N, C-alpha and C positions, 0 to 999 in steps of 0.2 A: 577309360574314365568316359562314361555316358555324355551325350551331347545334350545340353539345356535349349527348349525352343528359345525363338525371340519372344513370343508369348508371354512365357515364365519370367523372363529376364525386365520385361515391361512391367509385368503383374509386381515383380520384387520391387523392383523400383518404384512403382507408385506410393503400395503401403509404406516401403521406409520414408518417402517424401511427405505423406500424409502423416506417419507417427512422428517425424521429427516435427510436422508444423504443430502438429496438436500440443506436446509439449512445451508450445509458447502461448498456450491458453490460460494461464494466470497464474496465480499465487495464492498460499492461505493466509488468512489474516493472525496478526500473533500482536495481541492487543497488551498494552500494558496493564498490570495489575493496578488499581486504585490506590491500595492502602500495603506498607512494607514494614516488616518490623521494626527497621531502623528510623522509621519517620518521626518518631519522639524525640530522636537524639541530633535532630539537624540543627544547624545554626540558621541565622538569618541567609546570610551570604549564602547558604547552600540550597537553600527556598527558591534565594532569586535567582540564583544558577540555574536550577532544576526547570523552574519554571520560564526561563528564558529558552532553555533546549528545549523543552515541550512544544512552543510555538514555534519555534524553528522545524521540529520536526511535524507539525501539522500544516505548516507552509510545503516542507518536501511532499507530504502527503498530496496536499492537493496540485502539486506540480505532475506527481506521478500520473495521479489520477487523468489528468489533462493530457499527458501524454498517451495513457493508455485508449482513451477514446480516438485520438488523432490516429493511434496504430491502429485500431480496429479498423477507423473509416479506411485509411490505405489498405488494409489486409481485403476488405470487401470490394474495393475496387479493382484491385489485381485478382480476387478471386473471379471476376467476369472471365480472365482468360486462362485463368488455371485453377479451376473448381475445388481441387483437393486443401487450396487456403481456407476455404469456409471452417475447417477444422482447426485453425492457428486463432479465432475470432475469441476476444475474452469475454464470456457471457458475464463475469462479472461486475463488470464496469457500466454496462448497459443503465439507461436511467430506470427502466424497468426491474430491474436487480435491486432490491432492497438491503442485500449485504456485501457491498464491497469491501475488500478488504481493506481499503482505505478511510474509507468511511468508519469501519469499526474499530478503526485503529486510532482516527483523528477522535473519536467520541471517548474513546477510554483515555485517550492524553487530555481532554476539556475535564474526565471527572478526576483525575489524579491531580492536575492543577487548582481545582477547586477542593478538594482533601488538603493539599497542601499550603493553599491560602488560608485556608480555615484555622490551620495549625500556625501559620504565622500570625493571625490575627489575635489567638487566643495567646501567642506568647508577647504580642505588644511589640512585635515589628513590622508591622504590615502600614509602609511609607504612603506617601503620595501616589495614587497610580500614575502620573507621568514622570516618575523616577524607577518604577517599574516595567516601564515601557519596553520590550524587546528591542526597539531599535535604537534605544542610547547605548 
């Protein structure tokens, strides 16, 4: 069996480490479609439940976005000591990047809510907004 030099082991380890860190660099957006073929069959209770779910999911996306920003700050600080860590920074959540996955998904949920609320208004089952508050 040939002997592998120490330099090759170091190079292999650095490449594997950078590859693992680069795998943490973000995710693809998965937006909710605005219209579904089943929308016209939804009852008022189903619409109310979906609106509440969508509001909760939007809140969760905001928390995820805040965590990703904090994670990036932490990685950038650690990268001063371990430079391959820069590959793990999620560029999609930085302020100068307009298409963060959380923003795309949050806007899609807002569009979905507007669509199904319009359907509820057409069906005559749009109650007082305080009743529809997701906190109630």
